[in-house]
N, C-alpha and C positions, 0 to 999 in steps of 0.2 A: 504494499499499499504506499502511496506517495506520502512523504513526511508532512506535507500541510494538512492532509486528511487525517492523520493518526496523532498529531501532536498540537496542542494548543499554542498559540502565538505568545511571545513573552509578555506582552502587555495584558493577556488574559490571565495568565498563571505566573506572577511574578515569585522569585526566589529570593530568600533572605541571604544576606552576606555575612551575618553573625548571628549567635545565639539571641533569641528573644525569650528571655525566661519569664515563667509564670510561677510564683510562689504560693505555697499552700501551707496552712496551720502556722502562720506567723514566723516563717523561716528567718533566720538571721541574715544579714545582709552579705553580700558576696565578700570574701576574704576573712570571714570570722567564724566559719563552720568548725566545729571541734572534731577531735578524733573519734572513731567508733566504727560501727558496721553500716555500710550503706549497700543499696541494691540498685542496679540500673537495668533498664530494658528499653526496647525500641519496637515500633510497629509501623506497618505500611498503611493502615486505614482501609477504607471501603474500597478504594481502587488499587489495592496492592497487586492485583493481577495485571495491570496495565502500566508497564514502566514509565510511559510518557505522562501518565496521569497521577503517578504515585507521589504522595507527599507523607514524609516520614516524621513521626512524633517520637520524643524522647522523655523519659521519666527517670528520675533519681530520687529515692526515699532514704530516710534515717530512721532506724527502729532502735527503741530502748531494749537492750538485752535482758533487763531484769524482769519486765512484764509483757514484752513483745508489742508494746504499743508504738503506734506511728508518732514520731516526734514532730518532723516537718518534711516537706518535699518540694521539688522544683520540676518543672517541665519546660520543654522548648521545642519548636519545630527545627528539623535538621537544616542547616544552611548549606547552600552551594549544590553542585552536582558531583556525582550522580546521586539520586534519591533511592538508595538502597537500605535494607534492614541491616545488613552486616556493617555498613558504614555508621548507620546510627547506633549501633551497639558500641563501636569504638568511640564515637562522639558522646555517649553518656558518660563514659569515664573522664573525657575531656571537659564536660560541663561540670562534673564534680571537683575536679582539680582547680577550676577557675574560682569556686566559692569556698575551698578550704583555705585555713589559716596556715601560716608557716610553722614548720616543725611539728606537723602532725603525723600521726600513724593511723592508717584506715585500712579496713578489710573491705574489699569491692566484691560483691557477688553479683555474676551475670550469667545468663543462660545461653550465651553465645560461645561455643568452645573454640571457635577460631580466634576471636579476639584474646581470650585468656591464654591460649596456647602461644599466640605470636608475642604477646606481652611479656610472658616469662622467659622467652628466648633472648630479650635483651634488644638494645637499640640497633645494634648492626644488622640484625635479622630484620626488624620492623621497618627499617627505611627502604628495604627492598620489596615490600609487599604492596598490594593494590592500594590501600589506604595509607600510603606513606606519609602524606601531608598531615593527617591527624596524629599518627604516632610520634612524628617528630615534635609537634606541639606538647603532646603528653610528657615526653622525657624532657623537654625544655623546662616546663613548669616544674616538673619534680626536682630539677637540678636548681632552679631559681629559688624555690620555696623550701627546698629541704624537706620534701615530703616522702614518706615511706609508703608506698601503696602495695598492698598485697591483694592480687587478683585470684579468685576462686570460681570455679565452674560448678553449676548446679542445674538440674533440668527445670524445665518451665512447665506450668499448669499442673503442678502436682496437687493442688486442692480441688479444682473444678473438673479436671479431665485427666486423671491419672494414666489412663490406657492410650492416651494420644500418641505418645511416642512409640508404642508397640504397633499402632496402625500405620504410622508414617514411615517407619523403618523397620526392615526385616531383622536387623541386627543393631538394636539400639545400644548406645552407651550406658553402662551400668551406672545406678545412682550411687554417688559417694556415700560412705558409712556415716559421715558426720552431718548429714542433711537432716534437720529436725523441724519441728513446727515453727520455730523462729525464722528459719530460712524460707519455708513455704509461704509464710505471712508476707515476709519482705519482697519476695519475687511477685506475689499476688498484687501488693500495692504498687509496686513499680510498673507492673503491667497495666494496672487501671490508670495510672497517671499518663502513661505513654499513648493509651486508647483515647484519653480526654484530649491530649494534644494533637493527635491525628484528626480528630473531629474539628478541632478548631482551624487547623491549617489546611484542611481538605478543599479541594476545588469546588465551587458551586455546581450543583446538579445541572443548571442551565448550560454551564460551558462544557462539562464532563459528558453529558448525555449525548450529545451529537457525536462525539468521538467514539463512545462506547457502542453506540447504534452502528456506525460504520464498521467496527471491528467484528460485531456479530453478523452483519451483512455479508463481510468478506468470509467469515466462516461457512455461512450458508452456500455461497458461490463455490467454495472449495470443496465442500461435501458433495455438491451437485456435480462437478466436474469429476471427483473420484468416484461417484455413482456410475457415471457414464462409461468411464474407462473399465470398471470392474464388470460391467454388463456387456461389454464388447465381445463379440465372437473371437474365439482363438484363431488366429492365422495359421494356415497350414504351412509350415516351413520345410522347404524342399531341401533335402541334403544335397550338397555339392560334392562332386566326385573329387577325391583328393588330387591335388595338383601333382603331375608327374615331376618329380625331382630329377633332373638329369645331372649325372656325376660328372664334373669336369675331368677331363684326362689329366693325368700326372704329367709332370715336366719330363720326368725320365722316359715315359713313353713317347711324348712328341719328340724327344731328342733323337729316339731310334727311328722315326719316320720323317723327320725333317729333311728338306731339300738343301739346307744349309751344309756347307763343307767346314767340318770341324776336325781337330787333331785326332789321330787314332788312339783315342784314350777313353776310359770309362766316364760315365756321366758325372758320378761323384768326384772323380779326380779333376775334371774341368771345372766343376762347381766350387771346389775349394779354392781355385785361383781367383774367383770373384768375378770372372768376366767370360762370356761367351762371345767369341768373334769368329765370323764366317770368313774362310780364306777365299772365297769366290766373290762375293759381293762386298766384303770388308765392313759389313755392319756388325754391330756389337750390342750386347745388352748385359747388364749386371745380373749376377746370379741371385740377388736379393730384390730385384726389381718385380713389381707386380705385373709387368708387361712381358714377363719371360715366356709364359705360354704363348702369348700372341707373336712374340718374335720366333719362336721355334716352329709355330704353325704357318708362318707367312712364307710365300714363294720368294725363292732365292733369285735375285737378278745379277748374274756374274759381271764383274768389272775386271778388266784386264789390268796388269800391273806395269804398263808401258809408262814411258816418261810422263805423258799427260794424257789421262784417260777421262773422257767426258762420261759423267754419271746421269743416266736417264731418270727423271723423277727425283722425289725427296727420299731420304734415307732415315733410317732409325738407329740412333746411338744410345745406349743405356735407356731405352724406352722413350726417349724424346726425339720426335720427328722434325726434320728441317722443314722450313717453309718452301712451298713449291716455287715461289717467285725466284729463287736462287738458281744459278746456272752452275752446278757444282763441277768440279774437275777433281780427279783422284791424283794427287802429286806426292810422291816421297812418302807415301803412307799417310797422307793428310788430305782430308777433304776440304777444298777452298773454293770459294765462289769466284767466278770469272768476271763478275761485275764490280761487287763492293769489295772483294777481297778478304772478307771474314773466313775464318777456318774453324775446323772441329776435328778432334782426333779421338778422345776418349769421352768427351762431353760436349753438349750442344749448348751454346750461349746465344750469341748474336745471330747464328744461322737459324734459330727458332722464329725470329722476327721477320717481318717482310723486308725484302731487298730494297735498299733505297736507290739502286739503279746507277750510282756513281761511286767511284773508288775513293774512299777516305784515306787520310794519311796512314792510319793503321793498316788499311788493306794494301796500300802501295808498298809499305815496308814489308808486308808479307810476301808480295810478287817479287820484290827486290831479293829476298831470302830464296825464292824459288829459282831465280836465275843463278845465284851463287851456290845452289845446291845445299843451302844450310837451314832448310825449314824445319827440320826436326831436331835442331841443335838445341833449342831452348824453348821455354813456354811463351816468351814474349820477344817481339822483334827488337825491344829496347834493352832486352837484358844482356847480361854478360855471356858470351858464347861458351858452351861447354865442349868437351871432347865428344867424339862421335860414339865412343864406347859407352859413355854414360847417358845417351839419349833414350828416351823412353818410347820404345816401339810397341805397336800392338802385338799381342801374343801370338795370334795365327798368321800374321803378315811376315814372311820371310823373304824380303825383297833384295836379291843380289844386286850389287852395284854394276850397272851396265858398262861394258867396254866402250868407251867413247871413240867416235870416228875422229882421226887427226884434224879433219876440217869440216866439223859439222856445221849445219845452217844454224844460226843463233836464233833465239826466240825475242820477238819484239812485242810490244804492247800497243794496242789501238783502243781508244776509248769506246769506240762503237763495236769492235769485234773481239775485244779481249786479246787472247794470246794469238800471235800471228807469226809466221815464218818470214824473216827478212833477210836480205842478202848481205847484211853487214857481218863482218867477221867477229865483231866484239859481242860478248855474251852479257855486258852490263846493260841495264835497261835505259831507255833513251831519256 
């Protein structure tokens, strides 16, 4: 239900900011109450079932332990929000402390076991509970006035309805052995004062009735909807055939039937090296890559190991596919783009992005190393050259160094056609 339809407006049901005490039987003024036995209680009033309409009343009474007579009492509506009975029980102890004199010793009896249990566990525990703001004020007053407050729990309504606890709970808390007629009378008087305060601070019937009627109307609608659902015909549920789970082939089985060319070694031996590299197409894939099955099941497109072999279409290295816009050439065991000059050997970086169509400074340096036959000497064109014995070559590529012709045609570069043969004798780039 929308909030405006279930909760009265602030101007219709204002809340108090502090206690509004009402004294009974010529009670002493605040700050002069003596030591002794006090009883506290709280109630929700006639609208207790509606949280938005509930207004809690508090009652505190003082009894004479000699003749069980009521000496004086005080009552007040609960201030602030939320308006709950549990918060009212804690506020009853706060109301008592605001009236006690300094250096007093009192026994406070309440029928709310949560408050008594929390209070006896101390300040550090209480300040983490739901009604921490009230607990903090209680312990502050105890410290300022040097008051000793002993909290005791006892059951409620022991005089008018002794069996109420058995009806409300299947496992009620046993009544303490020290509870006598004095305590039963004190709890009864505190309950009467709290009931009177609930009557005084309750919302007028003219304001509360419209919201109560809406709640009952909503319950009727809910019951009607539930009745419709309960009387619907049962739907016939057709059981679906269980989905056929196709088991993926093992990588070891695909290795035996793969068209790729691998070294004549067992599957597990090649797997321990960490890399599967085809000797025909020079494609590779890591043994830990999730694309290993796809790599083994793919068709092999052999590439010759001549000086400059053009590669048709994109390739896959360690499960990463090069972009089809690159014009790849296999040179010295390295795949290099004939346009931009980016290269890939054991992993793909720039070749996975679209080709920019023009050769960058990095790409030109790569091609300079192609002409000088030093492409596999290091990982970067700007790096320090290493010996050929320390160069990192693919596992399955065993490329013998070709015997060069004494007078070979040198390779030149054209921005439009890439690598071209020129008649110049020099092997250096133009």
